[in-house]
N, C-alpha and C positions, 0 to 999 in steps of 0.2 A: 119459630116463638118459643117452643119447646127447649130447644136446644140453647136458645140465649137463656132462659130462665134458669135451666140447670147449670149454666156457666156463671151465673150470678151466685147461685146458692154454693158452686165450690170454692169462688173467691171468697166468700163470707167465710167457711170454713177453714180455708187456708189461712185467712188473716188471723182467725182466733187460735190457732195451731202455732204460728209464728210468735204470736204476741205471747202466749205462756211459754212459748220454748227459749225465750230471751234469758230468764232466768234460771240457766240450767240446773244449779245446784237445787235451788227450790222445787224444781221439776222433777227431779230425780228422786227427791226425798218424797214427794207428794205420789209419784208413780210407785215407789217400793211400799208407801203407806196402804195404796188401795190394795196391793197383793196380800198384805197381811191382814187387812181388814178383810178381804174374802176368804183367807184361809180359817180364821176365826169359827165360820159358819161349820167348816168341815171338822175343826178341831172337838167342837162340840158334839157332831157325831161321833166321833172316835171316844170323847170322855164316856157317852152314852154306854158305849159298849166295853169299857173297863169294868162296868158294873153289872151288865145284862148280856145274856147271851143271844137274846132276840128281841125285835122291838114290832110290836104289832104282828107277831108272826113271821118277821122275815130276819134272816141272817144278816150278819154284817155285809157281805158283799152286794147283797140286794140293795140295802139301805144306801151304803156308798155309793151304787150306781145311781140311784134316784137323786142323791145329794149333789152328787158331781153333774148330771144334766141340769137340775133347779140352778147349780152356781152359774155354770155357762151360760144359761138363758138368761137370767138376770142381769149377767156382767154385760150381756150383748146389748139387752134393753136399755140399762142404765147409761151405757156410752151414747147410744143413738138418741134415746128421747127423755131420758132422766131429767134433763136440765129444764123440763117443763114444769117441774116443781115451783121454778121463780115465778109463774105466773100470777101469784098473789101480788107479789112487789108491783107487777107490771099494772094489774088492775088497780091497786090501792093507790099508787103515783099518778095513774092516768098516763104510764110511758105507752100504754096498748094503743093509744090513738094514734102515736107516730107508726106503729106497726101496721095498723089497719089502713092509712091513708097511702101506703106504699104500693104499687101496681104488681104485690109479691102475694103468695099465701101466707096466711098470718102464721099458721102452724109451723111451716117449714123455716119461717123467718126467725120464731123464736128458738126452735131448736138449733138451727146454724149459728145463733147470736151468742149459744152459750154452752157450744160445744167444750168437753173436757178431756184433752187426750192423755191426762195423767191417769184415765180409768182404761186403757189399753191394756196397762199391766194385768187389770184383774180381768179382762177377756182372755188374756195368753194363759193366765193361771188356770181359767175355769175348762179352756181347749185343753190343756195337758191334763187336767185331773180327769175330764172325759176318757181321756186315753186310759189312764192309770187304773180308772175302775172299770173300765172294758177287758183290760188285761187281768186285773184281780177276780172279776167275776168269771172269768174263762167263758165268754160268750162263744157259742157257735154262729159265727156270722156268716151267713148266708148272703148273696146279694141282697136280698130284700131287706135283711137285718144291717146290713150296711149301709144303706139307703135310709133306714129307720135311724140308725146312729146320728148319721149325718144331718138330718134334717130336724130331729129333735128339739135340737138347742134354739135352732133358730125359730120353729114352731113356737117354741116356750118364751123366746124373746118376743115375738109378733104378740102373745097373749099377754105378758109382762107390760109391753108398751102400750097396748089397748088400756089396761089398768091404770097405768101412769097418766095416759091423756083422760080418759074418763072420769078419775078422781080430782086430775087437776081442774076441769070444768067446774067442779063444786064452788070454786074460788069467786066465779061470776055473781053468785048469790050469798055466799058467805065466805068472807075474806079470811077469817081466820080457821081454815080449814086443814092447815097441814098436818096436824095429828091424823085426821080422818083419812088424809091420803095416805100417809106413812103407814097406817095400819093395814091398809089394804097391799100397798106395794112390797114394802120391807116385810111386813108380816106374812104376805103371801108367799115372799121367798123363803122365809122361816117354816111356814106350813108346807110346802112342797119339799121339804128336805127329808121327810118322812113319810112313811107309809100311809094312807088314808085310814089303814084300819085301826089306829091309833086314837080315832077322834070320834066324837059321839055322832049319834043319828041326825040330828037337827043341823049341828055345825057342819057336818059333812056334806049335808044337802045344800045347804047355802054356799059355803066355800069353794068345797071340792068339785059339786056338780054345776050349782047354781053360777060360779065366776068361772069355772073352768079348770082350776088350779089341779085337779088330779090329773090332767092332761099334759102337765108341764113334765113330771118325773115319774110318777107312779105307773100308769098306765102304759108309757112307753118302756119303762124297764121290765114290766111284766113280760110284753110282748118280745123283748131283746133275750129274755131269761128264758123264755117258753114255759110260763107258768100261768097257773090258772089264778083267775080273780077270786080272793076268800069273800069278796062282796057279791059274787055272783052275776057280774056282767060278761057277756061273751068276748071271746079271745079277738075279735076285731076293734074292741074298742081301744087296743093298745095302738092303732094306726090311725086313730081319728084325731090326733092333735092337731094338725095342720088345717083340719076342717073346722075344730072349734077354735083354733088361732083366729082365721078368717072371719068367723062369724062374730069374733069379740071386737076385732078390728073395725067390721063394719058398725058394730054398735058405738064402740067409741067415736068413730067419724061424724055419725049422726048426733051424739052428745054434744061433740065439739061446735057443728053446725047450728044447734040451738041456742049454746051459751055464747056464740058471738053475735048471733041475732040479738039475745038478749043485753048484750053489753050496751050502758047509756052511758059510759066515761063517768069520771069524776065529777063533773059540774064546776070545775075550777077555770 
């Protein structure tokens, strides 16, 4: 049964990829556009260091590594679950009813129905950026740090994905919640591109620690660089990204189940 369900999801995704690849010129333009969009975030970091020697007490190589880890993680999350942003249209129009009556999970259906292959370019750019940042930082890559470097973007993607899903569930109560969701997802991407030391106390407690954004790039970068945390947390914190990501995924899954139970259709 599980194999059959997985096969259905694969066919749904394959159908989306084939349909979007029919118009090759448009697909290539959009693919290049996503890479350009991703590069803008990194260019912003470069611009900052044109006028400053350090940011939050960190030099360029450290901040560049944080930004690269964040960019790669967000790109992976956006490719896999970013389409959940369209849930507002499904709830508003009642199209979610058709999803719920099918003998498949609602969330996987929504994700498979709106796969955007053009975002693959952003993922490839992010992976390459991590490699460049690791080389620029001259990391002393022990086997443990190699593993951390590979796992961190995936853990960050899980955390961003959890934020995507959890913020999307707000649409079940508040249809026009797009700006709220974007503030958490895209705002989180921008926040994680810089050291947590640049943010104030309350803001840092809520977003860096409360939502877990500090574990996307900041703490893993400290562990990879072998640096102490200026904020005072122990060195082991840099290795907790996967644990935080799994906890966030659990919270998002619970929020999704509550939202689905709350759904009452459009009444039409």
